[in-house]
C-alpha positions in Angstrom: 0.3 0.1 -0.1 1.0 3.6 -1.0 0.7 6.6 0.4 -0.9 8.3 -2.4 -3.7 6.0 -2.3 -4.6 8.1 1.0 -4.9 11.0 -1.4 -8.2 11.7 -3.5 -7.8 12.5 -6.6 -10.1 14.0 -9.3 -11.8 11.6 -11.4 -10.3 10.1 -14.9 -12.8 12.0 -16.9 -12.1 15.5 -15.0 -8.3 14.8 -15.1 -8.5 14.3 -18.9 -10.8 17.4 -19.6 -9.4 19.5 -17.3 -5.5 18.8 -17.5 -3.0 20.4 -20.1 -1.8 17.6 -22.5 1.6 18.0 -21.3 1.0 16.4 -17.8 -1.8 14.3 -18.9 -0.5 12.6 -21.8 -3.2 10.8 -23.1 -0.9 8.6 -25.8 0.9 7.1 -22.7 -1.6 7.5 -19.8 -4.4 5.9 -21.2 -2.4 2.3 -21.4 -0.4 2.6 -18.6 -2.0 2.6 -15.2 1.1 3.3 -13.5 1.7 6.5 -15.5 -1.6 7.3 -15.4 -1.2 7.8 -11.7 1.9 9.8 -11.8 0.5 12.2 -14.3 -2.8 12.5 -11.9 -0.4 13.0 -9.1 1.6 15.9 -11.0 -1.8 17.3 -11.9 -2.9 17.3 -8.4 0.5 18.8 -7.3 0.0 21.8 -10.0 -3.4 22.4 -8.7 -2.3 22.5 -5.1 0.7 24.9 -5.7 -1.9 27.3 -7.7 -4.5 27.0 -4.9 -1.6 27.6 -2.5 -0.2 30.8 -4.4 -4.0 32.0 -4.8 -4.3 31.4 -1.0 -1.3 33.8 -0.1 -2.7 36.5 -2.5 -6.1 36.5 -0.6 -4.3 36.8 2.4 -2.0 39.4 1.2 -5.5 41.6 -0.1 -7.3 40.6 3.7 -4.1 42.3 5.1 -4.3 45.3 3.0 -8.3 45.7 3.3 -8.2 45.6 7.3 -5.1 47.9 7.3 -7.4 50.1 5.2 -10.5 49.9 7.7 -8.3 50.3 10.7 -7.2 53.8 8.9 -10.4 54.5 8.3 -11.7 53.8 11.9 -9.1 55.9 13.0 -10.3 58.9 11.3 -14.0 58.7 12.1 -13.3 58.2 16.1 -11.0 61.4 15.5 -14.1 63.2 13.6 -16.2 62.9 16.7 -14.0 65.4 18.9 -13.9 67.9 16.0 -17.4 67.7 15.3 -18.1 68.6 18.9 -15.7 71.3 19.1 -16.9 73.2 15.9 -20.6 72.7 17.4 -19.4 74.3 20.9 
């Protein structure tokens, strides 16, 4: 039993539909189960790398937005005393 068997891979139909030909290599992988498994694992790795990069981008965006919110909160909290002084 191999470690890769614990990973839930995409279905074969989805793999051949979505994976680029340089990874799926249908001419080879359709007749060789071992090469097919290796290609599916390569595709899984590519997808995970892409998702990890997207996750990092989202975290960076989230941090930027949180900083903007904090700046706006500070501005709004400083606005009340100024409004009070104007009213007096």
